[in-house]
C-alpha positions in Angstrom: 91.1 101.6 91.3 94.1 101.6 94.3 95.6 104.6 94.8 98.7 104.4 96.2 98.9 100.2 95.3 98.9 101.3 91.8 101.5 103.6 92.3 103.6 101.5 94.0 103.5 98.9 91.2 105.1 101.5 88.7 107.5 99.4 86.0 110.5 100.0 87.7 113.9 99.8 85.7 117.0 98.0 85.7 120.4 99.1 85.3 121.0 101.1 81.9 123.7 98.7 81.2 121.0 95.5 81.1 118.6 97.6 79.5 120.8 97.8 76.6 121.6 95.1 75.8 119.8 93.6 72.6 119.1 90.2 72.2 122.2 88.8 70.4 121.2 88.1 66.3 121.5 84.0 66.8 120.4 81.9 63.6 117.0 80.3 63.8 118.1 77.0 63.8 120.4 77.7 66.4 118.0 78.8 69.1 116.9 76.8 72.0 113.2 76.2 71.2 114.1 75.3 67.1 112.0 72.0 65.8 110.0 72.4 68.7 106.4 72.7 69.1 104.2 73.6 71.6 100.7 74.0 72.7 99.1 75.9 75.3 95.7 77.5 76.8 94.3 80.1 78.1 91.1 80.5 80.5 87.8 81.1 79.4 87.5 84.9 80.2 90.2 87.6 78.3 91.1 89.8 81.4 94.4 88.2 80.5 94.9 87.0 77.2 97.4 89.7 75.9 99.7 88.4 79.1 99.3 85.0 77.4 100.2 86.7 73.8 103.1 88.5 75.7 104.8 84.9 76.9 104.0 82.9 73.7 105.8 85.7 71.5 108.6 85.3 74.4 108.3 81.0 73.5 108.7 82.1 69.4 111.6 84.5 70.2 113.2 81.2 71.7 112.5 79.5 68.4 109.1 77.0 69.3 106.5 77.2 67.2 103.2 78.4 69.2 100.6 76.6 69.2 97.4 79.4 69.1 96.3 79.0 71.9 92.7 76.9 73.2 90.1 78.7 75.3 89.2 76.2 77.9 87.9 76.4 82.2 90.5 76.2 84.4 89.8 72.4 85.4 90.1 71.7 81.8 93.4 73.7 81.9 94.9 71.6 84.9 94.0 68.3 83.0 95.3 68.9 80.0 98.6 70.8 81.9 98.4 67.0 84.0 99.1 65.1 81.0 101.2 66.5 78.9 98.7 68.0 76.3 99.7 71.2 77.2 103.4 72.6 77.5 102.4 75.7 80.1 99.1 78.6 80.1 99.7 82.6 81.8 96.7 83.4 83.2 96.7 81.3 86.9 96.3 82.7 90.2 96.9 81.8 94.0 94.9 81.2 96.3 92.3 80.6 93.4 93.7 78.1 91.6 95.1 76.8 94.8 93.0 73.4 94.7 93.9 72.4 91.2 97.8 72.7 91.7 97.2 70.3 94.6 95.5 67.6 92.5 98.0 68.1 89.9 100.9 68.5 92.3 103.0 65.4 90.8 102.8 67.4 87.3 102.0 70.8 87.2 104.1 73.8 89.2 103.3 77.6 88.8 106.4 79.0 87.9 106.7 83.5 89.1 105.1 85.3 90.1 104.7 87.0 86.9 102.0 89.7 88.4 102.6 90.3 92.1 99.5 91.2 93.3 97.3 90.7 89.8 93.9 91.8 91.5 91.9 92.7 94.8 88.4 90.8 94.9 85.8 90.9 97.3 82.1 91.9 97.4 80.3 94.7 95.7 77.0 96.5 95.7 76.0 99.8 93.6 77.2 102.7 95.1 73.5 104.6 95.4 71.7 101.7 97.1 74.5 101.5 99.7 74.7 105.4 100.5 70.6 105.3 100.6 70.8 102.2 103.1 73.9 102.7 104.9 75.0 99.1 103.6 78.9 99.2 104.3 79.9 95.2 105.7 78.6 92.2 103.8 77.1 91.0 107.4 74.3 93.7 106.3 72.5 91.6 104.5 71.9 89.2 106.8 69.2 91.8 107.4 66.1 90.4 105.9 65.3 94.7 104.8 68.6 94.5 103.3 68.6 91.8 101.4 65.3 92.6 100.0 66.6 95.1 97.6 68.3 93.3 96.3 66.0 90.7 95.4 65.0 89.6 91.7 62.8 86.7 92.2 60.9 87.7 94.6 61.8 85.4 97.9 62.7 87.9 99.9 66.5 86.9 99.4 69.1 89.1 97.8 70.3 88.3 94.6 74.7 87.8 93.9 76.1 87.0 91.8 79.6 84.9 92.2 82.1 82.9 91.6 81.6 80.5 88.8 80.8 77.3 90.1 84.3 75.9 87.9 86.2 78.5 90.1 87.0 76.1 92.8 89.4 78.1 94.7 86.9 81.4 94.6 83.7 79.2 95.0 85.0 77.8 98.0 85.7 81.2 99.4 82.4 82.6 99.2 80.6 79.5 99.9 82.4 80.0 103.4 81.8 83.4 103.7 77.9 82.6 103.4 78.1 79.6 105.6 80.3 81.3 108.4 78.4 84.7 108.4 75.0 82.6 108.3 74.0 84.7 104.9 72.4 81.6 103.5 69.1 82.4 104.2 69.0 86.0 103.4 71.6 85.8 100.2 71.3 83.2 97.0 74.5 82.9 95.3 73.7 82.7 91.6 76.3 80.3 89.9 76.7 80.1 85.8 78.7 81.5 83.3 80.0 84.6 85.1 80.9 87.3 82.1 76.9 86.6 81.0 76.3 87.0 84.7 78.0 89.8 85.4 77.0 91.7 81.9 73.8 91.7 83.0 74.8 92.9 86.0 76.1 96.1 84.0 72.8 96.5 82.4 70.4 95.9 85.9 72.7 98.8 86.9 71.7 101.4 84.1 68.5 100.7 84.5 68.7 101.9 87.6 68.4 98.6 89.4 70.4 97.5 92.7 73.3 95.4 92.0 75.4 92.7 94.1 78.3 91.0 93.0 81.4 89.4 93.5 84.0 90.7 91.1 87.9 91.7 91.0 89.6 94.6 90.0 90.5 95.2 87.1 88.1 93.1 85.4 85.4 94.1 82.5 83.2 94.7 84.9 84.8 96.8 87.6 86.3 98.6 84.6 83.1 99.7 83.6 81.5 100.0 86.5 84.6 101.4 88.9 84.8 101.1 92.7 84.2 104.4 94.2 82.4 105.9 91.4 79.7 103.3 90.7 80.3 100.7 93.2 81.4 99.9 96.5 83.5 97.4 98.3 81.7 95.6 101.2 83.7 94.7 104.6 83.3 92.0 106.5 83.0 92.8 110.5 84.7 89.2 110.7 87.3 87.7 108.5 87.2 84.1 107.7 88.6 82.3 105.4 89.4 78.1 104.1 92.2 76.0 105.0 94.8 78.0 106.0 94.5 81.3 104.1 93.9 82.9 106.8 98.1 83.2 108.1 98.3 85.0 104.6 95.2 87.5 104.9 96.0 91.1 105.9 93.4 93.9 105.6 94.8 96.2 101.6 95.3 99.8 102.2 94.3 102.5 99.6 90.6 100.5 98.2 88.9 103.2 96.0 85.7 101.9 97.5 85.9 101.3 100.8 84.7 103.0 103.3 87.8 101.6 105.7 91.8 101.7 105.2 92.5 99.7 105.5 89.8 97.7 104.1 88.5 94.1 105.4 87.6 92.7 101.9 87.8 88.8 103.0 89.7 88.2 100.4 93.4 87.3 99.6 94.5 89.4 96.5 95.0 87.1 93.7 98.9 86.5 92.7 99.2 85.9 88.6 101.8 82.6 87.7 102.8 80.9 85.1 101.4 77.4 85.1 104.1 74.8 83.3 104.1 71.0 82.5 107.1 70.2 85.1 108.2 67.6 82.5 107.9 69.6 79.7 109.6 72.8 81.9 113.0 70.0 82.7 113.2 69.5 78.7 112.9 73.4 77.9 115.4 74.6 80.4 115.5 78.1 78.5 111.8 78.4 78.1 111.5 78.2 82.1 114.5 80.6 82.2 112.8 83.8 79.9 109.1 82.5 82.1 111.0 83.0 85.9 112.3 86.3 84.5 109.0 87.9 82.9 107.5 90.5 85.2 104.3 92.5 84.6 102.2 94.9 86.6 98.8 96.1 87.8 98.5 98.3 86.1 99.3 96.8 82.6 97.0 94.7 83.0 94.4 97.5 84.0 95.1 100.3 80.6 94.5 97.0 78.2 91.5 96.0 79.5 90.8 100.0 79.3 91.3 99.7 75.4 89.2 95.8 75.6 86.2 97.9 76.5 86.7 101.0 74.1 86.0 98.3 71.1 89.7 96.9 70.5 88.8 93.5 72.2 89.3 91.6 68.7 92.3 88.8 68.3 94.4 91.3 65.9 93.5 93.8 68.8 95.1 91.6 71.4 98.2 90.9 69.3 98.9 94.8 69.5 98.4 95.4 72.5 101.0 92.5 73.5 103.3 93.8 71.0 102.9 97.3 71.9 104.4 96.5 75.4 106.7 94.3 74.4 108.4 97.6 72.4 107.5 100.0 75.8 109.2 96.9 77.9 111.5 96.8 74.7 115.0 96.2 76.9 113.7 95.0 79.8 111.9 92.3 77.2 115.0 91.0 75.0 117.0 91.3 78.3 114.9 88.3 79.2 115.5 86.3 76.0 119.3 86.9 75.7 118.7 85.2 79.1 117.1 82.6 78.4 119.5 81.8 75.2 122.5 81.6 77.4 120.7 79.6 80.3 120.5 76.9 77.4 124.1 77.2 76.9 124.9 76.4 80.7 
């Protein structure tokens, strides 16, 4: 957890006048989305599916028929957005998805941010091994004796669970670090179905084995194995990032599980945006206005992820979580709907 950062992300209220403004009663056929159907998609990880559902409900309130979202890998989502097969998707991140946005820039754009920051990401090892062997930096893995601690197949190299190869932005950063820090001889970055690999790491941790992985907080893995309690963040002595990311980089303060404050995790924090097809957005100004207004917070997602880890992970649970969030933020949500409806008339 990120103590002061989470506190700073506590929900802020708008003026009381705006909050008490209820959505006017509009006839269904007078709503801006009346008679329109929109297709959408969500990524093949579920840590922000409830955010997708919140936006979907908003569109339904505007009169749209929202087709239940497809679950796709990011590359397929952006290709579908570019073709116009989809109107929008909620769970896109910058800088992680910058390459996808760049390749589809003529047809797709990010709207928001919906959540800033959304996560902290980087490299973690289990706390027990880190403390026993004084492992603090990613560069410590250059030492064969340290790398061997995380060797799973007997070749002497550390096995590190990396981002899925289909996650272009994350893979680019991780590969850059491996090369820039000379870790390719001592670290084998394992890439595959991330959820499966991360679940295996949780199992190995439970069996008392060392683990080494790329992850972000919050996600299902780091909600089960908490930074600061079960895991520690590895700092980078020398931070280097691909493309122009260094211009945006700065150490992060108050990161639980990091030995330094601020902490050089070596990654930019992720910021969440709604990805939209430009043509669809231009034809649907009320929907676009609503998406620009939607704001969520780091701790909203962390709280919902905890519920999922406690067994509330079915589709009906996620739908209920979204409706509970809307109820908690009802006045604000209603004001977003009212403003979106008004924008369609202007």
